[in-house]
N, C-alpha and C positions, 0 to 999 in steps of 0.2 A: 504493499500500499504506499502510495507517495505521501510524503511529509511535507510541511510548507512552514517557513519560518514565522515567528509570531511578530510580524509588523506588516506595514502596508506593502511591501515587496511580496510578502507571502500571499496576500490577497491577489496581487497581480499574477503570481505563478499559479494559484488555484484556479483563477478565472480562465487562464489561458489554456490549463489543462483541461478544463471542462469544455471549453470551446472545441478543442481537439477531440476530445472524447466523443463528442456528439456531432462531429464533422460540420461545424458551424463557421468555419474560417470564411468561406465564399459566400455565405448567406448575408442578405441585407437584414440589418438588426435596427429595430426601433425601441429605443430604451425610454421607459416612463421615468420621468424625474419630477418629484414632489418639491425638492429642495431640502428634504430631511437628511439626516446624516447617512442613511442606508443608501439611498439613490444617488446622493452626491458622491459617495465613495465609489460607487459602481460607475458612475460617469467619469471620474478621473481614472479609473482603472481602464476602462474602455478607451479612453483617449490615448493613454499609454500603448495599449495594445494596437490602436490604429496607427500610431506613430511608428511602432516596430513592425507593422505589416502582419500582425497575427489576425487581424480582421480588416476588412476592406471598405465596408460600407456602413455608416452610422447615422442615425437621425434621432432626435430627442423630441418627445412630446410631453406636454405638461398640460393638466387639467386644473382649471380655476373654477371651483363651484361657488365661490363668492360668498361662502357661508361666514367668513370670518372678516369681512369688511376690508379695511386696509392691510390687514395681516395677509389675506389671501393674495391681494395685489402685489405686496411686497414679495411673496414667495415667487410669483410669476417674474417680476422684474429680475429678482436674483438669479433665476435660472436663465432668463433670456439674456441677461448680461454675461453669464458664465459661458453660454454656448458661443455667444459673439466672440468672446475672448479666446476660444478654442477653434473658431471657425466650423462649429458643427451645426447643421441644418436644425432649426428649431420652429415647433408649431405648438400653438396653445389652443386648447378647446374648452368650452364651458357651456352650460345648459342655456337655451334661449330664453327660459323663463326661471325664476328663482325656484329653488326646491324647499317647499314649506313643510310637507308632510312626508313621512315614510322615508326620512333622510337616508339612512344607511343603505336600504334596498334601492332606492332611486340613484344614489351615488354609484352604487355597484353596477348597475344595469347600464348607466351612462359610461363608466370605465370599460365595460364590455362592448359597447357600441364603438367606443374609440379604438380599441384593440382590433375590432373586425375590420375597420377602415383600413389599417395597415396589412392585416392578414390577407385581405382581398387584392392588395397590391404586390403579394408575395413577400412580404417581410415577415421576420420572426420577431416576437416580442420578447424584450429583455426587462425583468423585474427584479428588485433588490430585496426580495423577501429573505429573512435570516431564520436562524435556529429558533429564536424565541417566537417568531410568527407561527411556525409549525407546531410547537408546543402549546401555544395558546389555541390554535385551531383545533387540535386533538381534544384537549379538554372541553371546549365549547361544544363540539360536534358530538362528542360521546355523551355529554350531560343531556344533549337534546334527542339523544336516541339514535344518532348514525351509526351505520355498521362499521365495524373495525376496518373493514378495507377501505372506506371512503372518508375515514376520519381526518386524515392528514390533509386532504384537499389540494395539495401541492406536491410537485416532483420537480427534480432538477430540469427535466425536458420532457415534454409530452407531445413533440412534434409542432406545437405552435409557441408555446411559453417556455422561455429559458430563465431559470433562477439558479444562478451558480453559487450563491452564498447561502444555501439552506443549512449548511453545516457550521456556520459562523455565528456567534452570539452578537447580540446587539451591542453589549458593553464593549466587546473586542473591536467592533468596527468603529465605535466612538473613540476607543483608545488610540487606535491606528491613525485616524484623521487628526486627533489632537496632536501626535507625535510629529505629524507632517505639516502642522499649522494650516490645515485645510477647514475653511468654514463652512458651516450648514445653517439651516433655518429650523427653528423649533415650532411645532404646530401645537398651539395651546389647547386645541381641543383633545389631544392625545393625554392630557393630564385629568380630565374629567372623568369620573366614574359612572357617568350617566348611561354609558353603553356597556352591553354585557362584556364585550371583549375587554375593554379597559378595565372593568371590575376584576377580571381574571388577571390581567396584566399587573395591576397595581396592588391587588389584595390576595389573590389565590397564588400566584406565582411565587411572590417573596416568602410565603409560608412553606411551599414546597421546597423551595431553594435553602430555606433555613433548615428544614428537616433532613433534606437530602441535597447536599451541595453538588451542582451539575446536573440537577433533575432535567432541566429543559433540554439540555445536550443529549441526555440518554433517551428521553422521550422521543426526540426528533430523530436520533440515529435508529431507534427501534423501528419507526414506520418508514424511514426512508430505505431501511435494509430490505423491507418486503415489497418496495414500490418496483413494478416492471421497467420503469424509466430510469432508475438509479443505476443500472448496469445493463450491459448488453445481454438480452435474453437468450436462452438456448433456443436452438431451432426446434428442438423436440418439447419445448415448455409452451403450452397454450396461454395466451394472454388476452385480455380483453382490449379492444382498440382504444386509443386515447379519444376522449369526448371533446369536440370542438366548443367553443364558447357559444356559439349561435346554433342555427338549426343543425340538425343531424341527417345526412343523406339517407334514404331508405335502403340503398346498396350496403351501407354499414351493417344494418340488421339482418340482410338476407341470408347469410350462411351461419347465423348464431343460433344455438339451441335455445329453447324456450327459457331455462334458467338463467342463461346469460343474458337474454333479453330482459327479464325481470331485474337483474342487477343493474343493467345499463339505464333502465327507466328509473330505477330507484335513485341512482347516482345523478341523473340528469335533473331529476326534481329536487333533490338535496341542494345541487348547486344553484338552484334558483329560488330556494326557500331558506337560505341562510343556513344550510347543514342539516335541515330536518325535513324529511318527505312529509307533505301535507296530507296524504291519503294512506289507507290502509292497505293491506296484502291483496285483499279482494280486488280493489280498483287498479292495483298495479298489475294484477293478473288479467283484468279486462283490457287494459291498455296494451300490455304486452302481446296478448292474443291478436288484437286487431292489428298491431304492427307487424307481427309474424305473417298473418295472411296478406296484408298488402305488400310486404316485402318480397314475398315469394310468388306473387301474382295471383293468389287464390280470390282476392277481393280488392277491386280497384275503386270502390266508393269512398270518398273522403269522409272522415268522421272528426268529431270534436268532443272533448270531455272537459266539463266545467270544474275548475279548482278554486280552492279558497283565495280570497282577497281579489276576486273577479277575473282571475286569469283563465285563459283558454288554451288547452293543449290541442293542437290541430295536427291531424294525420292527413297528409297528402300523399298522392303517388310518389312524389320526389323527396319529400323530407317530413321530418316531425319538428314542429316549432311550438314555442310558448309565447303566447300573445298577452301583453299587459295592457289594461285599459288606460 
């Protein structure tokens, strides 16, 4: 197993290794940069890799939800100026109307829509999620009833999204940036315990780390070890296909056994309902049966299923999609 020095150069080496491992050297990469420590660190790492010709095409996108007024605009300006100083193409996105209700879900859906724009242009998305993000995700999803298989919710690379820093803790990233005198922005909303994830971050994880030092790293490594995208799969090891962020092509389901379709439907719904499927096994079974019949050509009549929060799951000949009112 490769080892990396405990400094910013180590992050550079780790990232380069992951890029090589997943054969991303010649891919066009779109990096999401919020202005926070993690994404700023990955930005500087990618700039170094670009200079060393370890990667060849990089663009940066930033999302300004406008939820923190001048602070949000300050984040945008900070990232814009940083990209200009490095001559990196930069694009900013923001909702046309202010998000007033369902902030977490609306923001998540908007982020996925932005990512889809780049994916449709042939880019791979790069994000700076870290070890602590995985551990928090696992606790949150398991507490809400997610399956063990889908609890992590993130992998190093799933064919679309690249997250090279999942083995690095948030504290180490900040330490390395401080050592290199690299500045970043702080998001004040991360300090509130209004949201479930922040409660886990500020109240649950410190207790776990106090009882079992290194808990976040061990939780993360346990789930990454069983992820099919964390290593090259064996030719004889069956694995489920990675799910895209948007609609799923019917052809993806065509060769899948019914129990596999059940799991894929369950994961798809979990991803769109903040880690917990909104329907029981009977409904998932009905959806899976309809998908199997349509994907194998036994039934060509479009169907739809009404889901909580006014959402509609639509089954058409070409794809399965979830529509939000």
